[in-house]
N, C-alpha and C positions, 0 to 999 in steps of 0.2 A: 916239432911235430912233423912227420913226413907228409907229403901230399896224399898218399894212400890213406894214412890215418885221418887227416883232415877230412877227406871225402867220405870216409866211413862215419865220422862223427856227424857230418852234415846230413847223411842219409838217415842216421838214427834219430835226429831231432824231428819233432813234429813240425810239419810245414803247414802253412796257411794259404789255402787257395780260395780266391773270392771270384764269384760270377755276378756280373752286373747285366741284368736283362731289361731292355727298354720296351718290351712288347706291351701293347695297349689292350689287347683282347684276352679273353680266357675261353678256351684254350688259345695258346698263341704259338705260331711257328717260330717266333723269335726265342721264346722260352724252350721250345723243343730243341732247336739248334743249340742253345746254351747247355741244355742237359746232355746232349750227344757229345759235345766238346769236353764237358767236365768229366763224362764217363770215360772218354778216351784217355784224357790226361791222368785220371785216377788209376786206370788200368795199367798205364805205363809206369807210373810212380810205384804201384804195388809191386810190379816186376823188379823194380830197382830197390825194393825193400824200404821205401819211405813211408812214414806215417803222415797222413794228411788230414787236416781239419778243413772241411768245405763249408763255405757260407755263400748262400744265394741271395742276392738283393734284387728284389722286384721293384723297379722304379715306379710302376704304376701305383704301388701302395704308398709311395712317398711324394707323389705329385704335389699335393697341397703343402707339404712341409718344405719342398724345394722352392716353391713359388714364394712362400712366406720368407724364406731365407733370402731370396733375391731382393725382396722388398724391404726387409728390415735389417739384413746383415746378421741375423742370429739364427742358429740351427736349433731345431727342436731336439730333445734327447734321442728320439728315434732316428732322425736324420744324422745326428752327430755319430751315433753308433755305426751307421753305415759308412760315413766318411772315414771314421777311425779304422774300420775293417779294411777298407781299400788301402789306406795309408800304411798299414802294418802287414800287408799281404806279401807273401813270397812270389805270387803269380796272380794274374788277373785275366779273366775271360770277359771281354766286353762285347755285347751283342746288341745291335740296334736294327730296327726296321729302317728301310730307306724310303723317304718321302721326297718327292721333287728333287731327285738326284743327290740327296744328302742325308745325313743322320737326322733322327727325330729331334724335335725341340726339347723333349723331356730328357733325352740322352745327353744333349749338349748342356742343358741347364744344370744337370747333376755334376758334370765335370767343371762347370763354371764356378760352383760354390766350394769346390775342394781347394785346399791350399796349393798354390803354384808349385811348391817344392815337394809335395807329398808323394808324387809318382816317380821321383828321380830314381832311375836305375831299376824300376819295376818291370819285370818281364810281362808283356801284355800280348795276349792272343786276340786279335780283332776279328769280328765276324758280323755278318749282316744278312737280312732276309729282304726279299722283294718279289713283286709279282712276276717280273721277267728278268732275264739275264742282263738286259740293257743297263740295269741299275748297278751292276757288279763293279763298275769303275769307281763308284762312290767310296769304296774301301780305300782306294789308293789316292784319290784326289780330295777326300774329305776326312775320313776316319783316321788314316795313318798320320796325316800332318797334325791332327789334333793331339795325338799322344806323343808325337815327336816334339812338339812345342812344349809339352809338359815334362820333357826329358825322360820319358819312359823308354824302355827297350822293346820296341815293336818287333814281334817275331816275323820271319820272312813269309811264312804261309798265312795268308788271310783267307777265310772261308766265307763264300757267299752262297746262299741257298735260294734259288728261285722256286716257284711253285712246282715246276716240272722236275726239279732235281730230287724230290723226296722219293720218287718211285723208280728211277732209272739207273743205269749203269753209265759208262763213259759216253759223252755226246759225240756227234758226228765229226767234231773238230779234233777229237782225240783227248779232250780234257778229262782228267781223272774223275771218277764218280764221286759223289758227295761223301759216302762212307770212306773212300780212300783219302780224300782231302782232310776229313775230320781226323782220321788216324794219324796222318802225317803231322797235322797241326798239334795234336795231342802229344806226340813224341817230342816235338820241338819245345813245347811248354814244359813238359816233364823234365827235360834235360836242364832247363834253366832254373826250375823250381828246386830241383835236387840240390844244387850248389848255392842256393840263396840263403842268406842269414838274416834277412830283413825282419822276419817275425821274431827272431831271438834278440834283436836290438831293442832293449827297453829304454825308453827315454824318460828321464826323471825331470819333470817340469820345474822342480825346485833346485836342480843342480846348478852350481855356480860355474861360470865360464872359467876355462883353464888359466886365463890371464888375470883372474881376479886377485887382487892383492889387498888383504884387509888392513895392512899397515898404513895404507894411504887414506884411510877413512878418518883417522884421528890426527890432530896436529901434534907436532913434537913439543915436549915440554922442557 
């Protein structure tokens, strides 16, 4: 199969895009940013001819389940469904509010209970909200290292939205406006999701290891 044909087949397959929002209030600026980012990514993927299945996970609805998992080591069916969705995604948008210069405890706890290898190679767009732009550094010194540790592919553009960003254009330092940053991040994620085959890789929990040799199970006669 040629590279062009392979890319065409990848684009034809339905892709799985998952959004994890750790906002605590309703309505939430964290969820609003998550929605804007997913809209940008979906618009770009649509231009590329990709069919996309979008799933949004609100961590506030799973807070009790996450706590119980941390205490008991067992995930509820609802939490397990969310963990499976992230593990099988072709792309992830992860958005957290920033508290005391770092991600929220709920956000961290969710990724504490996911399997260490589940995010390997997963394209991740990281984003955060905060009261002031002083919190923006948390994306690079806290959120990015978290996903790098989990061996995800963290996209170059991280999006931070302070309260004043929602109504303005470029700031006095020349930083691109929030809509511009959202569109750029959406394009980066779409490019990675388009070529991903993660959601097409079905794992059979009953499959035998390739090295399995049944002849060794029984003694020679």
